[in-house]
C-alpha positions as CSV (number, residue, x, y, z in Angstrom):
1,M,54.5,24.4,-39.4
2,T,51.1,23.7,-40.9
3,A,51.4,20.1,-39.9
4,S,52.0,21.0,-36.3
5,V,49.1,23.5,-36.3
6,S,46.8,21.0,-37.8
7,M,47.9,18.3,-35.3
8,G,47.3,20.8,-32.4
9,S,43.8,21.6,-33.8
10,A,43.0,17.9,-34.1
11,A,44.2,17.3,-30.5
12,R,42.0,20.2,-29.3
13,N,39.0,18.8,-31.2
14,H,39.6,15.3,-29.8
15,S,39.9,16.8,-26.3
16,E,36.7,18.9,-26.7
17,R,34.8,15.8,-27.9
18,W,35.9,13.9,-24.8
19,R,35.0,16.8,-22.6
20,W,31.5,17.1,-24.2
21,L,31.0,13.3,-23.8
22,L,32.0,13.6,-20.1
23,Y,29.4,16.4,-19.6
24,V,26.7,14.3,-21.2
25,V,27.6,11.2,-19.1
26,M,27.6,13.3,-16.0
27,A,24.2,14.8,-16.9
28,I,22.7,11.4,-17.4
29,V,24.1,10.0,-14.1
30,G,22.8,13.1,-12.3
31,A,19.3,12.6,-13.8
32,L,19.3,8.9,-12.9
33,L,20.4,9.7,-9.3
34,T,17.7,12.3,-9.0
35,F,15.1,9.8,-10.3
36,V,16.2,7.1,-8.0
37,G,16.3,9.5,-5.0
38,A,12.8,10.8,-5.9
39,R,11.5,7.2,-6.2
40,A,13.0,6.3,-2.8
41,Q,11.5,9.3,-1.2
42,Q,8.0,8.5,-2.7
43,K,8.3,4.9,-1.5
44,A,9.2,6.1,2.1
45,T,6.2,8.6,2.0
46,D,3.9,5.8,0.7
47,D,5.0,3.4,3.4
48,A,4.4,6.1,6.1
49,T,1.0,7.0,4.6
50,F,-0.2,3.5,4.4
51,R,1.1,2.5,7.8
52,K,-1.0,5.3,9.3
53,L,-3.9,4.4,7.1
54,I,-3.9,0.7,8.1
55,D,-3.4,1.4,11.8
56,S,-6.4,3.7,11.6
57,Y,-8.4,1.1,9.7
58,C,-7.6,-1.5,12.4
59,A,-8.6,0.9,15.2
60,A,-11.9,1.6,13.4
61,W,-12.8,-2.1,13.1
62,S,-11.7,-2.6,16.7
63,T,-14.6,-0.3,17.8
64,G,-17.0,-3.3,17.1
65,N,-19.2,-1.1,15.0
66,A,-19.2,-1.4,11.2
67,D,-20.0,2.3,10.8
68,A,-16.6,3.3,12.1
69,P,-14.5,1.9,9.2
70,A,-17.0,3.1,6.5
71,K,-14.8,6.0,5.6
72,F,-12.1,3.6,4.3
73,Y,-14.4,2.0,1.7
74,A,-15.6,3.0,-1.8
75,K,-19.4,2.8,-1.8
76,E,-20.4,1.8,-5.4
77,D,-22.2,-1.5,-6.0
78,G,-20.3,-4.3,-7.5
79,L,-17.1,-3.9,-5.6
80,V,-16.0,-7.2,-4.1
81,F,-14.7,-7.6,-0.6
82,Y,-13.5,-11.1,0.6
83,D,-13.7,-11.9,4.3
84,V,-12.9,-14.8,6.4
85,A,-16.6,-15.7,6.7
86,P,-18.9,-15.5,4.8
87,F,-16.9,-15.8,1.6
88,S,-17.6,-12.5,-0.1
89,Y,-19.6,-9.3,-0.2
90,H,-20.5,-7.3,-3.4
91,S,-20.8,-3.7,-2.1
92,W,-19.9,-1.8,1.0
93,K,-23.5,-1.9,2.2
94,E,-23.6,-5.7,1.9
95,Y,-20.2,-5.9,3.7
96,H,-21.3,-3.5,6.4
97,D,-24.6,-5.3,7.1
98,G,-23.1,-8.8,6.9
99,V,-20.1,-8.2,9.2
100,Q,-22.2,-6.3,11.7
101,K,-24.7,-9.1,11.9
102,E,-22.5,-12.2,11.6
103,F,-19.5,-11.0,13.6
104,L,-19.7,-7.8,15.4
105,E,-23.1,-8.2,17.1
106,G,-21.9,-11.2,19.0
107,A,-18.7,-9.6,20.2
108,A,-18.1,-8.0,23.5
109,E,-14.6,-6.8,22.5
110,I,-12.6,-6.8,19.3
111,K,-9.0,-5.9,18.7
112,L,-7.6,-5.9,15.1
113,T,-3.8,-5.2,14.8
114,A,-1.7,-4.8,11.7
115,G,1.7,-6.6,11.8
116,K,5.0,-4.9,11.1
117,D,5.6,-6.6,7.6
118,L,3.6,-4.0,5.6
119,K,4.3,-4.0,1.9
120,V,3.0,-1.2,-0.4
121,N,3.1,-0.9,-4.1
122,R,1.7,2.1,-5.9
123,R,1.1,3.1,-9.5
124,G,-0.3,6.6,-9.7
125,T,-3.7,6.7,-8.0
126,V,-3.9,2.9,-7.3
127,A,-2.0,1.1,-4.5
128,W,-2.1,-2.4,-3.2
129,M,-0.9,-3.5,0.2
130,T,-0.3,-6.7,2.1
131,V,0.2,-7.0,5.8
132,P,-0.3,-9.8,8.3
133,M,-2.9,-9.0,11.0
134,H,-3.9,-10.4,14.4
135,L,-7.6,-10.5,15.5
136,M,-8.7,-11.1,19.1
137,E,-12.4,-11.4,19.8
138,K,-14.1,-11.8,23.1
139,S,-17.7,-12.9,22.5
140,K,-20.6,-11.9,24.7
141,D,-20.7,-15.4,26.2
142,G,-17.1,-15.0,27.4
143,K,-15.3,-17.1,24.8
144,T,-12.0,-15.6,23.5
145,T,-10.9,-16.4,19.9
146,E,-7.6,-15.3,18.4
147,M,-6.5,-15.7,14.8
148,E,-3.8,-14.7,12.4
149,L,-5.0,-13.1,9.2
150,R,-3.5,-12.3,5.9
151,Y,-4.7,-9.0,4.5
152,T,-4.5,-7.6,0.9
153,G,-6.1,-4.3,0.2
154,I,-6.4,-2.4,-3.1
155,W,-6.7,1.3,-2.6
156,E,-7.6,4.1,-5.0
157,K,-6.9,7.7,-4.4
158,R,-10.0,9.8,-4.8
159,G,-9.4,13.4,-4.2
160,A,-7.3,13.7,-1.0
161,N,-8.4,10.3,0.3
162,W,-7.4,6.7,-0.2
163,V,-10.4,4.3,-0.3
164,L,-10.6,0.5,-0.5
165,V,-12.0,-0.7,-3.8
166,H,-11.2,-4.4,-3.0
167,E,-9.9,-6.3,0.0
168,H,-9.1,-9.9,0.8
169,L,-8.9,-11.3,4.3
170,S,-8.0,-14.9,4.9
171,T,-6.6,-17.2,7.5
172,P,-3.9,-19.8,6.9
173,A,-5.1,-23.3,6.6
174,A,-4.8,-25.4,9.8
175,G,-1.3,-26.5,10.5
176,S,0.3,-23.8,8.3
């Protein structure tokens, strides 16, 4: 009788270990699913936030006045912004004044539009985005220019707002 009691006790112990292992595995799987779900939800939220942000950015530049998009930029000296022409600016003030003089003053109408292929990557308070853009400009002398642009923006969250700390605009080489 002792042998059967001890075998029954061993079977119960073995069964309890498997049950405990099953609970641990289920808890780990549940935690992973929660993490994956939260990450997917954050990604969807970031995509929507930055879609709205880049569309507002394009609308601001489309006004033809460099004051309108100022709210999207960090203002400290030393930040670099690459544009189609001239090559680069080293502060928001330099960017503002240069684009206003070289590009916007000669334009009768400007329309900047972000494409659908928006990609956003975020790590905490820093995000980078890429998106193709289309620029249409009608000059004051009646000439219309259209070009495809590639846009990369590095954004930093400061308080409740995202601001650009770097951006890079370029056009594909002829024939690309």
